[in-house]
TIRO-2110 file (N, C-alpha, C; in Angstrom, 1 decimal):
// TIRO-2110
1.0, -1.2, -0.1, N, 1, A
0.1, 0.1, -0.1, CA, 1, A
1.0, 1.3, 0.0, C, 1, A
0.7, 2.3, -0.8, N, 2, A
1.6, 3.4, -1.0, CA, 2, A
1.2, 4.3, -0.3, C, 2, A
1.7, 5.4, -0.2, N, 3, A
1.3, 6.7, 0.7, CA, 3, A
-0.1, 7.1, 0.0, C, 3, A
-0.1, 7.4, -1.4, N, 4, A
-1.2, 7.7, -2.2, CA, 4, A
-2.3, 7.0, -2.0, C, 4, A
-2.1, 5.3, -1.6, N, 5, A
-3.3, 4.5, -1.4, CA, 5, A
-4.0, 5.0, 0.1, C, 5, A
-3.2, 5.3, 0.9, N, 6, A
-3.6, 5.5, 2.4, CA, 6, A
-4.9, 6.1, 2.1, C, 6, A
-5.1, 7.2, 1.3, N, 7, A
-6.1, 8.2, 1.6, CA, 7, A
-7.4, 7.6, 1.6, C, 7, A
-7.9, 6.7, 0.5, N, 8, A
-9.0, 6.2, 0.6, CA, 8, A
-9.5, 5.3, 1.8, C, 8, A
-8.6, 4.7, 2.1, N, 9, A
-8.7, 3.7, 3.3, CA, 9, A
-8.9, 4.6, 4.5, C, 9, A
-7.8, 5.6, 4.5, N, 10, A
-8.1, 6.3, 5.8, CA, 10, A
-9.2, 7.0, 6.0, C, 10, A
-9.8, 7.7, 5.1, N, 11, A
-11.1, 8.5, 5.1, CA, 11, A
-12.5, 7.4, 5.1, C, 11, A
-12.3, 6.6, 4.5, N, 12, A
-13.4, 5.5, 4.5, CA, 12, A
-13.5, 5.1, 5.8, C, 12, A
-12.5, 4.6, 6.4, N, 13, A
-12.7, 4.3, 7.9, CA, 13, A
-13.1, 5.3, 9.0, C, 13, A
-12.4, 6.5, 8.9, N, 14, A
-12.6, 7.4, 9.9, CA, 14, A
-13.9, 8.1, 9.8, C, 14, A
-14.5, 8.2, 8.7, N, 15, A
-16.0, 8.8, 8.3, CA, 15, A
-16.7, 8.0, 8.7, C, 15, A
-16.8, 6.6, 8.2, N, 16, A
-17.9, 5.7, 8.5, CA, 16, A
-17.9, 5.3, 10.1, C, 16, A
-16.8, 5.7, 10.6, N, 17, A
-16.6, 5.2, 12.2, CA, 17, A
-17.7, 6.4, 13.0, C, 17, A
-17.9, 7.3, 12.2, N, 18, A
-18.4, 8.6, 12.9, CA, 18, A
-20.1, 8.5, 12.9, C, 18, A
-20.8, 7.3, 12.6, N, 19, A
-22.2, 7.2, 12.0, CA, 19, A
-23.1, 7.3, 13.1, C, 19, A
-22.6, 6.6, 14.3, N, 20, A
-23.8, 6.5, 15.6, CA, 20, A
-23.4, 7.3, 16.4, C, 20, A
-24.3, 8.5, 16.2, N, 21, A
-24.2, 9.7, 17.1, CA, 21, A
-25.7, 10.2, 17.3, C, 21, A
-25.7, 10.9, 18.6, N, 22, A
-27.1, 11.0, 19.1, CA, 22, A
-27.6, 12.2, 18.2, C, 22, A
-29.0, 12.2, 18.1, N, 23, A
-30.0, 12.9, 17.3, CA, 23, A
-29.9, 14.5, 17.8, C, 23, A
-29.4, 14.9, 19.1, N, 24, A
-29.0, 16.1, 19.5, CA, 24, A
-27.9, 17.0, 18.8, C, 24, A
-27.1, 16.1, 18.3, N, 25, A
-25.8, 16.6, 17.3, CA, 25, A
-26.5, 17.5, 16.3, C, 25, A
-27.6, 16.7, 15.4, N, 26, A
-27.9, 17.4, 14.4, CA, 26, A
-29.3, 18.6, 14.5, C, 26, A
-29.6, 18.4, 15.8, N, 27, A
-30.7, 19.5, 16.0, CA, 27, A
-30.2, 21.0, 16.4, C, 27, A
-28.8, 21.0, 16.6, N, 28, A
-28.4, 22.2, 17.2, CA, 28, A
-28.7, 22.4, 18.8, C, 28, A
-28.8, 21.5, 19.6, N, 29, A
-29.3, 21.4, 20.8, CA, 29, A
-28.1, 21.9, 21.7, C, 29, A
-26.9, 21.9, 21.2, N, 30, A
-25.8, 22.1, 22.2, CA, 30, A
-25.2, 23.6, 21.8, C, 30, A
-25.9, 24.3, 21.3, N, 31, A
-25.3, 25.7, 21.1, CA, 31, A
-25.9, 26.4, 19.9, C, 31, A
-25.5, 27.7, 19.7, N, 32, A
-26.0, 28.4, 18.5, CA, 32, A
-25.3, 27.8, 17.2, C, 32, A
-26.1, 27.7, 16.2, N, 33, A
-25.6, 27.5, 15.0, CA, 33, A
-24.7, 28.3, 14.4, C, 33, A
-24.8, 29.8, 14.8, N, 34, A
-24.0, 30.9, 14.2, CA, 34, A
-22.4, 30.2, 14.5, C, 34, A
-21.9, 29.9, 15.6, N, 35, A
-20.6, 29.6, 15.9, CA, 35, A
-20.1, 28.4, 14.9, C, 35, A
-20.7, 27.6, 14.8, N, 36, A
-20.6, 26.4, 13.8, CA, 36, A
-20.2, 26.8, 12.5, C, 36, A
-21.5, 27.7, 12.0, N, 37, A
-21.3, 28.2, 10.7, CA, 37, A
-20.0, 29.0, 10.4, C, 37, A
-19.6, 29.7, 11.2, N, 38, A
-18.4, 30.4, 11.3, CA, 38, A
-17.2, 29.5, 11.1, C, 38, A
-17.0, 28.6, 12.1, N, 39, A
-16.1, 27.5, 12.0, CA, 39, A
-16.0, 26.9, 10.7, C, 39, A
-17.1, 26.5, 10.1, N, 40, A
-16.9, 25.8, 8.9, CA, 40, A
-16.7, 26.7, 7.8, C, 40, A
-17.0, 27.8, 7.8, N, 41, A
-16.6, 29.0, 6.6, CA, 41, A
-15.2, 29.3, 6.6, C, 41, A
-14.4, 29.3, 7.7, N, 42, A
-13.1, 29.7, 7.7, CA, 42, A
-12.0, 28.5, 7.1, C, 42, A
-12.6, 27.4, 7.2, N, 43, A
-11.8, 26.2, 6.6, CA, 43, A
-11.5, 26.4, 5.1, C, 43, A
-12.2, 27.1, 4.4, N, 44, A
-12.1, 27.4, 3.0, CA, 44, A
-10.5, 28.1, 3.1, C, 44, A
-10.0, 28.8, 4.1, N, 45, A
-8.8, 29.5, 4.1, CA, 45, A
-7.7, 28.7, 4.3, C, 45, A
-7.8, 27.4, 4.6, N, 46, A
-6.6, 26.4, 5.0, CA, 46, A
-5.6, 26.3, 3.9, C, 46, A
-4.4, 26.6, 4.0, N, 47, A
-3.7, 26.8, 2.7, CA, 47, A
-3.2, 25.5, 2.1, C, 47, A
-3.3, 25.3, 0.9, N, 48, A
-2.8, 24.2, 0.1, CA, 48, A
-1.2, 24.2, 0.0, C, 48, A
-0.5, 25.2, 0.3, N, 49, A
0.9, 25.1, 0.4, CA, 49, A
1.4, 25.6, 1.8, C, 49, A
2.3, 25.1, 2.4, N, 50, A
2.6, 25.2, 3.8, CA, 50, A
4.1, 25.2, 3.9, C, 50, A
4.7, 26.3, 3.9, N, 51, A
6.2, 26.3, 4.0, CA, 51, A
6.9, 25.5, 2.8, C, 51, A
7.6, 24.4, 3.0, N, 52, A
8.1, 23.4, 2.0, CA, 52, A
7.1, 22.4, 1.6, C, 52, A
5.9, 22.4, 2.1, N, 53, A
4.9, 21.5, 1.8, CA, 53, A
3.9, 21.9, 0.8, C, 53, A
3.6, 21.0, -0.2, N, 54, A
2.7, 21.4, -1.2, CA, 54, A
1.8, 20.2, -1.1, C, 54, A
0.2, 20.8, -1.1, N, 55, A
-0.7, 20.1, -1.0, CA, 55, A
-1.6, 19.7, -2.2, C, 55, A
-2.2, 18.5, -2.3, N, 56, A
-3.0, 18.3, -3.4, CA, 56, A
-4.3, 17.7, -2.7, C, 56, A
-5.5, 18.3, -3.1, N, 57, A
-6.9, 17.9, -2.6, CA, 57, A
-7.2, 16.7, -3.1, C, 57, A
-7.9, 15.9, -2.2, N, 58, A
-8.1, 14.4, -2.4, CA, 58, A
-9.7, 14.4, -2.4, C, 58, A
-10.2, 13.5, -2.9, N, 59, A
-11.8, 13.4, -3.3, CA, 59, A
-12.2, 12.6, -1.9, C, 59, A
-13.4, 13.2, -1.5, N, 60, A
-14.1, 12.6, -0.3, CA, 60, A
-15.7, 12.5, -0.6, C, 60, A
-16.5, 11.7, -0.4, N, 61, A
-17.8, 11.2, -0.7, CA, 61, A
-18.5, 11.9, 0.4, C, 61, A
-19.4, 13.2, -0.2, N, 62, A
-20.0, 14.1, 0.7, CA, 62, A
-21.2, 13.4, 1.5, C, 62, A
-21.5, 12.3, 1.0, N, 63, A
-22.7, 11.5, 1.6, CA, 63, A
-22.0, 10.9, 3.2, C, 63, A
-20.7, 10.3, 3.0, N, 64, A
-20.2, 10.1, 4.1, CA, 64, A
-19.8, 10.8, 5.2, C, 64, A
-19.5, 12.4, 4.8, N, 65, A
-19.4, 13.3, 5.7, CA, 65, A
-20.7, 13.4, 6.5, C, 65, A
-21.7, 13.4, 5.5, N, 66, A
-22.9, 14.0, 6.3, CA, 66, A
-23.5, 12.8, 7.2, C, 66, A
-23.2, 11.2, 6.8, N, 67, A
-23.5, 10.4, 7.9, CA, 67, A
-22.6, 10.6, 9.1, C, 67, A
-21.5, 11.0, 9.2, N, 68, A
-20.6, 10.9, 10.2, CA, 68, A
-20.9, 12.4, 11.1, C, 68, A
-21.8, 13.2, 10.7, N, 69, A
-22.0, 14.5, 11.5, CA, 69, A
-20.9, 15.6, 11.2, C, 69, A
-20.3, 15.5, 10.0, N, 70, A
-18.9, 16.3, 9.5, CA, 70, A
-19.7, 17.3, 8.6, C, 70, A
-19.6, 18.6, 9.3, N, 71, A
-20.2, 19.7, 8.3, CA, 71, A
-19.1, 20.2, 7.3, C, 71, A
-17.8, 20.0, 7.5, N, 72, A
-16.9, 20.6, 6.5, CA, 72, A
-15.6, 19.6, 6.7, C, 72, A
-14.9, 19.2, 5.4, N, 73, A
-13.8, 18.6, 5.8, CA, 73, A
-12.6, 18.9, 4.6, C, 73, A
-11.5, 19.0, 4.9, N, 74, A
-10.6, 19.7, 4.2, CA, 74, A
-9.4, 18.1, 4.0, C, 74, A
-9.2, 17.5, 3.1, N, 75, A
-8.3, 16.2, 3.0, CA, 75, A
-7.6, 16.6, 2.1, C, 75, A
-6.1, 16.4, 2.3, N, 76, A
-5.0, 16.7, 1.4, CA, 76, A
-3.9, 15.6, 1.5, C, 76, A
-3.0, 15.5, 0.3, N, 77, A
-1.8, 14.8, 0.4, CA, 77, A
-0.7, 15.9, 0.2, C, 77, A
0.0, 15.8, 1.4, N, 78, A
1.1, 16.8, 1.2, CA, 78, A
2.5, 16.3, 1.0, C, 78, A
3.3, 16.8, -0.2, N, 79, A
4.6, 16.3, -0.3, CA, 79, A
5.7, 17.5, 0.0, C, 79, A
6.6, 17.1, 0.2, N, 80, A
7.9, 17.8, 0.5, CA, 80, A
9.0, 17.8, -0.5, C, 80, A
9.0, 18.4, -1.8, N, 81, A
10.1, 18.1, -2.8, CA, 81, A
11.4, 18.2, -2.4, C, 81, A
11.8, 18.8, -1.3, N, 82, A
13.1, 19.0, -0.9, CA, 82, A
13.4, 17.6, -0.4, C, 82, A
12.7, 17.1, 0.7, N, 83, A
13.2, 15.9, 1.6, CA, 83, A
12.5, 14.7, 0.8, C, 83, A
11.5, 15.1, 0.0, N, 84, A
11.0, 13.7, -0.8, CA, 84, A
10.0, 13.1, 0.2, C, 84, A
9.7, 13.6, 1.2, N, 85, A
8.7, 13.2, 2.2, CA, 85, A
7.2, 13.5, 1.7, C, 85, A
6.2, 12.5, 2.3, N, 86, A
5.0, 12.7, 1.8, CA, 86, A
3.9, 12.3, 3.3, C, 86, A
2.9, 12.8, 3.5, N, 87, A
1.8, 12.4, 4.3, CA, 87, A
0.6, 12.8, 3.9, C, 87, A
-0.5, 12.4, 4.6, N, 88, A
-1.9, 13.0, 4.4, CA, 88, A
-2.2, 13.7, 5.7, C, 88, A
-3.0, 14.5, 5.1, N, 89, A
-3.7, 15.7, 6.4, CA, 89, A
-4.8, 15.6, 6.4, C, 89, A
-6.1, 15.4, 7.3, N, 90, A
-7.2, 15.5, 7.4, CA, 90, A
-7.7, 16.4, 8.3, C, 90, A
-8.5, 17.5, 8.1, N, 91, A
-9.1, 18.5, 9.0, CA, 91, A
-10.5, 18.2, 8.8, C, 91, A
-11.3, 18.1, 9.8, N, 92, A
-12.7, 18.1, 9.9, CA, 92, A
-13.2, 19.0, 10.9, C, 92, A
-14.7, 19.6, 10.7, N, 93, A
-15.3, 20.3, 11.7, CA, 93, A
-16.7, 19.8, 11.7, C, 93, A
-17.3, 20.3, 12.8, N, 94, A
-18.7, 19.7, 13.1, CA, 94, A
-19.0, 20.2, 14.7, C, 94, A
-20.1, 19.8, 14.8, N, 95, A
-20.6, 19.9, 16.4, CA, 95, A
-19.6, 18.8, 17.3, C, 95, A
-19.4, 19.2, 18.3, N, 96, A
-18.6, 18.1, 19.4, CA, 96, A
-19.0, 16.9, 19.7, C, 96, A
-20.1, 16.6, 19.5, N, 97, A
-20.8, 15.3, 19.6, CA, 97, A
-20.0, 14.0, 18.6, C, 97, A
-20.3, 14.4, 17.5, N, 98, A
-19.7, 13.4, 16.6, CA, 98, A
-18.0, 13.5, 16.4, C, 98, A
-17.6, 14.8, 16.4, N, 99, A
-16.2, 15.0, 16.1, CA, 99, A
-15.4, 14.5, 17.3, C, 99, A
-16.1, 14.4, 18.6, N, 100, A
-15.3, 13.9, 19.6, CA, 100, A
-15.3, 12.5, 19.8, C, 100, A
-15.8, 11.7, 19.1, N, 101, A
-15.8, 10.2, 19.3, CA, 101, A
-15.0, 9.4, 17.8, C, 101, A
-15.2, 8.3, 17.9, N, 102, A
-14.4, 7.3, 16.9, CA, 102, A
-13.2, 7.5, 16.3, C, 102, A
-12.2, 7.6, 17.5, N, 103, A
-10.8, 7.9, 16.9, CA, 103, A
-10.3, 6.6, 16.4, C, 103, A
-9.1, 6.8, 15.7, N, 104, A
-8.4, 5.7, 15.1, CA, 104, A
-8.4, 4.5, 15.6, C, 104, A
-7.9, 4.4, 16.8, N, 105, A
-8.0, 3.3, 17.6, CA, 105, A
-9.3, 2.2, 17.6, C, 105, A
-10.3, 3.0, 17.5, N, 106, A
-11.3, 2.3, 17.7, CA, 106, A
-11.8, 1.9, 16.1, C, 106, A
-11.9, 3.0, 15.3, N, 107, A
-12.4, 2.6, 13.6, CA, 107, A
-11.3, 1.9, 13.0, C, 107, A
-10.0, 1.9, 13.3, N, 108, A
-9.2, 1.1, 12.3, CA, 108, A
-9.5, -0.4, 12.8, C, 108, A
-9.4, -0.5, 14.0, N, 109, A
-9.7, -2.0, 14.5, CA, 109, A
-10.6, -2.7, 14.3, C, 109, A
-11.8, -2.0, 14.0, N, 110, A
-13.1, -2.4, 13.2, CA, 110, A
-13.1, -2.6, 11.8, C, 110, A
-11.9, -2.3, 11.3, N, 111, A
-11.7, -2.4, 9.7, CA, 111, A
-10.6, -3.3, 9.4, C, 111, A
-10.1, -4.2, 10.3, N, 112, A
-9.2, -4.9, 9.8, CA, 112, A
-7.9, -4.5, 10.0, C, 112, A
-7.7, -3.4, 10.7, N, 113, A
-6.0, -3.0, 10.9, CA, 113, A
-6.0, -3.3, 12.6, C, 113, A
-4.5, -3.6, 13.0, N, 114, A
-4.4, -3.7, 14.3, CA, 114, A
-3.4, -2.6, 14.9, C, 114, A
-3.9, -2.1, 16.1, N, 115, A
-3.0, -1.0, 16.7, CA, 115, A
-1.9, -1.9, 17.3, C, 115, A
-0.5, -1.6, 17.0, N, 116, A
0.7, -1.9, 17.4, CA, 116, A
1.0, -2.1, 18.9, C, 116, A
0.7, -1.0, 19.4, N, 117, A
0.8, -0.6, 21.0, CA, 117, A
-0.5, 0.4, 21.3, C, 117, A
-0.4, 0.6, 22.5, N, 118, A
-1.1, 1.8, 22.9, CA, 118, A
-0.9, 3.1, 22.5, C, 118, A
-2.0, 4.0, 22.3, N, 119, A
-1.7, 5.3, 22.0, CA, 119, A
-0.9, 6.0, 23.2, C, 119, A
0.2, 6.9, 22.6, N, 120, A
0.9, 7.6, 23.4, CA, 120, A
0.4, 9.1, 23.3, C, 120, A
0.7, 9.9, 23.8, N, 121, A
0.5, 11.5, 23.8, CA, 121, A
1.9, 12.2, 23.8, C, 121, A
1.8, 12.9, 22.9, N, 122, A
3.4, 13.4, 22.5, CA, 122, A
3.1, 14.9, 22.5, C, 122, A
3.9, 16.0, 22.9, N, 123, A
3.9, 17.1, 22.7, CA, 123, A
4.6, 17.8, 21.5, C, 123, A
3.9, 18.7, 20.9, N, 124, A
4.6, 19.6, 19.8, CA, 124, A
4.7, 20.8, 20.3, C, 124, A
5.8, 21.3, 20.5, N, 125, A
6.2, 22.7, 21.0, CA, 125, A
6.7, 23.5, 19.9, C, 125, A
5.7, 24.7, 19.5, N, 126, A
5.8, 25.3, 18.3, CA, 126, A
5.7, 27.0, 18.8, C, 126, A
6.8, 27.5, 18.7, N, 127, A
6.6, 28.8, 19.1, CA, 127, A
6.6, 28.7, 20.8, C, 127, A
5.6, 29.8, 21.2, N, 128, A
5.3, 29.7, 22.5, CA, 128, A
4.2, 28.7, 23.0, C, 128, A
4.0, 28.1, 22.2, N, 129, A
2.3, 27.3, 22.6, CA, 129, A
2.7, 25.6, 22.5, C, 129, A
2.2, 24.8, 23.2, N, 130, A
2.4, 23.4, 23.2, CA, 130, A
1.2, 22.9, 23.1, C, 130, A
1.2, 21.9, 22.0, N, 131, A
0.0, 21.3, 21.6, CA, 131, A
0.5, 19.8, 22.0, C, 131, A
-0.7, 19.0, 22.0, N, 132, A
-0.7, 17.6, 22.4, CA, 132, A
-1.6, 16.8, 21.4, C, 132, A
-0.7, 15.6, 21.0, N, 133, A
-1.5, 14.6, 20.0, CA, 133, A
-1.3, 13.4, 20.5, C, 133, A
-2.6, 12.6, 20.2, N, 134, A
-2.2, 11.5, 20.5, CA, 134, A
-1.5, 10.6, 19.1, C, 134, A
-0.6, 9.4, 19.6, N, 135, A
0.1, 8.9, 18.2, CA, 135, A
0.0, 7.4, 18.5, C, 135, A
-0.4, 6.8, 17.5, N, 136, A
-0.4, 5.2, 17.1, CA, 136, A
0.1, 4.9, 16.0, C, 136, A
0.7, 3.8, 16.0, N, 137, A
0.9, 2.8, 14.8, CA, 137, A
0.0, 1.7, 14.5, C, 137, A
-0.2, 1.4, 13.0, N, 138, A
-1.0, 0.5, 12.8, CA, 138, A
-0.8, -0.2, 11.7, C, 138, A
-1.3, -1.6, 11.7, N, 139, A
-1.0, -2.7, 10.6, CA, 139, A
-2.1, -3.5, 10.2, C, 139, A
-2.0, -4.0, 8.9, N, 140, A
-3.1, -5.0, 8.6, CA, 140, A
-2.7, -6.4, 8.5, C, 140, A
-2.6, -7.0, 9.4, N, 141, A
-2.3, -8.5, 9.5, CA, 141, A
-2.7, -9.4, 8.2, C, 141, A
-1.9, -10.1, 7.5, N, 142, A
-2.3, -10.7, 6.5, CA, 142, A
-2.2, -10.0, 5.4, C, 142, A
-1.9, -8.8, 5.3, N, 143, A
-1.9, -8.1, 4.0, CA, 143, A
-0.7, -8.2, 3.2, C, 143, A
-0.7, -7.9, 1.8, N, 144, A
0.1, -8.4, 1.0, CA, 144, A
1.8, -7.3, 1.7, C, 144, A
1.2, -5.9, 1.5, N, 145, A
2.1, -5.2, 1.9, CA, 145, A
2.6, -5.1, 3.4, C, 145, A
3.6, -5.0, 3.8, N, 146, A
4.3, -5.0, 5.2, CA, 146, A
4.4, -3.3, 5.7, C, 146, A
3.5, -2.5, 4.9, N, 147, A
3.5, -1.2, 5.1, CA, 147, A
2.7, -0.9, 6.6, C, 147, A
3.4, 0.2, 7.4, N, 148, A
2.8, 0.4, 8.4, CA, 148, A
2.3, 2.0, 8.4, C, 148, A
1.1, 2.2, 9.3, N, 149, A
0.6, 3.4, 9.2, CA, 149, A
1.0, 4.4, 10.8, C, 149, A
1.4, 5.5, 10.6, N, 150, A
1.5, 6.3, 11.9, CA, 150, A
0.6, 7.4, 11.7, C, 150, A
-0.4, 7.5, 12.8, N, 151, A
-1.4, 8.6, 13.1, CA, 151, A
-1.2, 9.2, 14.0, C, 151, A
-1.2, 10.6, 13.9, N, 152, A
-1.2, 11.7, 15.0, CA, 152, A
-2.7, 12.3, 14.6, C, 152, A
-3.5, 12.4, 16.0, N, 153, A
-4.6, 13.3, 15.9, CA, 153, A
-5.0, 13.7, 17.1, C, 153, A
-5.5, 15.1, 17.0, N, 154, A
-6.1, 15.9, 18.0, CA, 154, A
-7.1, 16.9, 17.8, C, 154, A
-7.4, 17.4, 18.8, N, 155, A
-8.9, 18.2, 18.5, CA, 155, A
-8.4, 19.7, 19.0, C, 155, A
-9.3, 20.8, 18.5, N, 156, A
-9.3, 21.9, 18.7, CA, 156, A
-10.5, 22.8, 18.7, C, 156, A
-11.0, 23.6, 19.8, N, 157, A
-12.5, 24.4, 19.8, CA, 157, A
-11.8, 25.6, 18.7, C, 157, A
-11.0, 26.1, 18.7, N, 158, A
-10.6, 27.2, 18.2, CA, 158, A
-9.8, 27.3, 17.0, C, 158, A
-9.1, 26.0, 16.7, N, 159, A
-8.0, 26.1, 15.6, CA, 159, A
-6.9, 26.7, 16.2, C, 159, A
-6.7, 27.1, 17.3, N, 160, A
-5.2, 27.6, 17.5, CA, 160, A
-4.4, 26.8, 18.7, C, 160, A
-5.0, 26.1, 19.3, N, 161, A
-4.5, 25.0, 20.2, CA, 161, A
-5.1, 23.6, 20.0, C, 161, A
-4.2, 22.7, 20.0, N, 162, A
-4.8, 21.4, 19.5, CA, 162, A
-4.3, 20.3, 20.8, C, 162, A
-5.3, 19.7, 21.3, N, 163, A
-5.3, 18.8, 22.2, CA, 163, A
-5.7, 17.5, 22.1, C, 163, A
-5.2, 16.5, 22.9, N, 164, A
-5.4, 15.2, 23.2, CA, 164, A
-5.7, 14.5, 24.7, C, 164, A
-6.8, 15.1, 25.0, N, 165, A
-7.5, 14.9, 26.3, CA, 165, A
-7.9, 13.3, 26.6, C, 165, A
-7.5, 13.0, 27.9, N, 166, A
-7.9, 11.5, 28.0, CA, 166, A
-9.1, 11.0, 27.7, C, 166, A
-10.2, 11.8, 27.8, N, 167, A
-11.7, 11.4, 27.4, CA, 167, A
-12.2, 12.5, 26.7, C, 167, A
-11.9, 12.6, 25.3, N, 168, A
-12.7, 13.7, 24.5, CA, 168, A
-14.1, 13.7, 24.4, C, 168, A
-14.8, 12.2, 24.5, N, 169, A
-16.2, 12.4, 24.4, CA, 169, A
-16.7, 13.4, 25.7, C, 169, A
-16.2, 13.2, 26.9, N, 170, A
-16.6, 13.9, 28.2, CA, 170, A
-16.2, 15.3, 28.0, C, 170, A
-14.8, 15.8, 27.7, N, 171, A
-14.7, 17.0, 27.6, CA, 171, A
-14.9, 17.9, 26.4, C, 171, A
-15.3, 17.4, 25.4, N, 172, A
-15.4, 18.2, 24.1, CA, 172, A
-16.7, 18.1, 23.6, C, 172, A
-17.5, 16.9, 23.8, N, 173, A
-18.8, 16.6, 23.2, CA, 173, A
-19.7, 17.8, 22.9, C, 173, A
-19.9, 18.6, 24.0, N, 174, A
-20.8, 19.7, 23.9, CA, 174, A
-20.5, 20.8, 23.5, C, 174, A
-19.0, 21.0, 22.9, N, 175, A
-19.0, 22.3, 22.1, CA, 175, A
-19.7, 22.4, 20.9, C, 175, A
-19.8, 23.8, 20.7, N, 176, A
-20.5, 24.1, 19.4, CA, 176, A
-20.2, 23.8, 18.2, C, 176, A
-18.8, 23.8, 18.3, N, 177, A
-18.0, 23.7, 17.1, CA, 177, A
-16.5, 22.9, 17.8, C, 177, A
-16.1, 22.3, 16.8, N, 178, A
-14.9, 21.5, 17.0, CA, 178, A
-14.4, 21.0, 15.7, C, 178, A
-13.0, 21.0, 15.7, N, 179, A
-12.2, 20.5, 14.7, CA, 179, A
-11.6, 19.3, 15.3, C, 179, A
-11.2, 18.7, 14.2, N, 180, A
-10.0, 17.4, 14.6, CA, 180, A
-9.1, 17.2, 13.3, C, 180, A
-8.0, 16.9, 13.9, N, 181, A
-6.9, 17.0, 12.8, CA, 181, A
-6.1, 15.4, 12.8, C, 181, A
-6.1, 15.0, 11.6, N, 182, A
-5.3, 14.0, 11.6, CA, 182, A
-4.0, 14.1, 10.5, C, 182, A
-2.9, 13.5, 10.8, N, 183, A
-1.9, 13.6, 10.1, CA, 183, A
-1.3, 12.0, 10.2, C, 183, A
-1.1, 11.6, 8.8, N, 184, A
-1.1, 10.1, 8.8, CA, 184, A
0.3, 9.9, 7.8, C, 184, A
1.2, 9.1, 8.2, N, 185, A
2.4, 8.8, 7.2, CA, 185, A
2.4, 7.2, 7.1, C, 185, A
2.9, 6.7, 6.2, N, 186, A
3.3, 5.2, 5.9, CA, 186, A
4.8, 5.1, 5.7, C, 186, A
5.3, 3.9, 6.2, N, 187, A
6.5, 3.6, 6.1, CA, 187, A
6.6, 1.9, 6.5, C, 187, A
8.1, 1.6, 5.7, N, 188, A
8.3, 0.2, 6.1, CA, 188, A
9.2, 0.1, 7.2, C, 188, A
8.8, -1.2, 7.8, N, 189, A
9.7, -1.3, 9.1, CA, 189, A
11.2, -1.5, 8.9, C, 189, A
12.1, -0.8, 9.5, N, 190, A
13.4, -0.7, 9.3, CA, 190, A
13.8, 0.2, 8.3, C, 190, A
13.1, 0.8, 7.7, N, 191, A
13.5, 1.6, 6.6, CA, 191, A
14.0, 3.0, 7.1, C, 191, A
14.6, 3.8, 6.4, N, 192, A
14.9, 5.2, 6.7, CA, 192, A
13.7, 5.9, 7.0, C, 192, A
12.8, 5.7, 6.3, N, 193, A
11.4, 6.5, 6.5, CA, 193, A
10.9, 6.1, 7.9, C, 193, A
11.1, 5.1, 8.6, N, 194, A
10.6, 4.9, 9.6, CA, 194, A
11.2, 5.8, 10.8, C, 194, A
12.6, 5.7, 10.9, N, 195, A
13.4, 6.8, 11.6, CA, 195, A
12.9, 8.4, 11.4, C, 195, A
12.4, 8.5, 10.4, N, 196, A
12.1, 10.0, 10.0, CA, 196, A
11.0, 10.6, 10.6, C, 196, A
11.5, 11.9, 11.2, N, 197, A
10.4, 12.8, 12.0, CA, 197, A
9.4, 13.5, 11.2, C, 197, A
8.9, 12.8, 10.1, N, 198, A
8.0, 13.4, 8.9, CA, 198, A
7.0, 14.2, 9.7, C, 198, A
6.3, 13.8, 10.7, N, 199, A
5.1, 14.5, 10.8, CA, 199, A
5.2, 15.8, 12.0, C, 199, A
6.3, 15.5, 12.8, N, 200, A
6.7, 16.5, 13.6, CA, 200, A
7.3, 17.8, 12.8, C, 200, A
8.0, 17.5, 11.5, N, 201, A
8.4, 18.6, 10.6, CA, 201, A
7.2, 19.2, 10.1, C, 201, A
6.2, 18.3, 10.0, N, 202, A
4.9, 19.1, 9.0, CA, 202, A
4.2, 19.9, 9.9, C, 202, A
4.1, 19.3, 11.2, N, 203, A
3.5, 20.3, 12.2, CA, 203, A
4.1, 21.5, 12.5, C, 203, A
5.2, 21.5, 12.6, N, 204, A
6.0, 22.8, 12.8, CA, 204, A
5.6, 23.9, 11.8, C, 204, A
5.4, 23.5, 10.7, N, 205, A
5.0, 24.6, 9.8, CA, 205, A
3.3, 24.5, 9.6, C, 205, A
2.7, 23.5, 9.8, N, 206, A
1.2, 23.6, 9.4, CA, 206, A
0.4, 23.9, 10.6, C, 206, A
0.7, 23.9, 11.9, N, 207, A
-0.2, 24.4, 13.1, CA, 207, A
-0.1, 25.8, 13.1, C, 207, A
1.0, 26.5, 12.7, N, 208, A
0.9, 28.1, 12.6, CA, 208, A
-0.2, 28.3, 11.3, C, 208, A
0.2, 27.8, 10.3, N, 209, A
-0.7, 28.2, 9.1, CA, 209, A
-2.2, 27.8, 9.4, C, 209, A
-2.4, 26.8, 9.9, N, 210, A
-3.9, 26.4, 10.3, CA, 210, A
-4.3, 27.5, 11.3, C, 210, A
-3.6, 27.9, 12.3, N, 211, A
-4.0, 28.8, 13.1, CA, 211, A
-4.5, 30.2, 12.7, C, 211, A
-3.5, 30.5, 11.6, N, 212, A
-4.0, 31.8, 11.2, CA, 212, A
-5.3, 31.6, 10.2, C, 212, A
-5.4, 30.4, 9.6, N, 213, A
-6.6, 30.4, 8.7, CA, 213, A
-7.7, 30.2, 9.4, C, 213, A
-7.6, 29.6, 10.6, N, 214, A
-8.8, 29.4, 11.1, CA, 214, A
-9.4, 30.3, 12.4, C, 214, A
-8.3, 31.5, 12.4, N, 215, A
-8.7, 32.4, 13.4, CA, 215, A
-10.0, 33.2, 13.1, C, 215, A
-10.9, 33.3, 14.2, N, 216, A
-12.1, 34.0, 14.1, CA, 216, A
-12.4, 35.0, 14.9, C, 216, A
-13.0, 36.2, 14.5, N, 217, A
-13.3, 37.2, 15.6, CA, 217, A
-14.0, 36.8, 16.7, C, 217, A
-13.6, 37.3, 17.7, N, 218, A
-14.4, 36.8, 19.3, CA, 218, A
-15.7, 37.6, 19.1, C, 218, A
END
């Protein structure tokens, strides 16, 4: 499975995992719709080029987005021509209910992937801010390819600070609007790519760019 092939698998798994949400999410029971509309609108400003990284939009089925309670999604494959590294980035937005649940450790396990070890929380210190991400690696037993996936994921209420709380369902589900950010790379065990710090290098440039794009007036 190549990096380019990761996209359809990843998005299909993550989006279909979000179908089972409570009805109140769709009825705006948990806050004014204006805040969500504003959060969705600014996603159009997410830049396709971030520092050394050039992004290419990837197709997503709008019906899958609707079933998952996702109001807006930006999915791109980013490449760095200087280092020849590549990864996938997915940013979704919606009400806190559906966006806070169905993390990769649950969704991928239900679709034939096995998480190799427990997810760990890592810090990304960028400028004066500290962000936390869940990080886990996955493989598909019995597959032809020996490739592994490394996935970083976190949430943000404002697009400025990304966090990986112990229980996002409890702490984030009632948010009127919520972003979730996935960064995914593929590597072969024992390869030079496995040791590369590709996602950290990407986040160093992507998080400030995303923060500027998602900034909304108070």
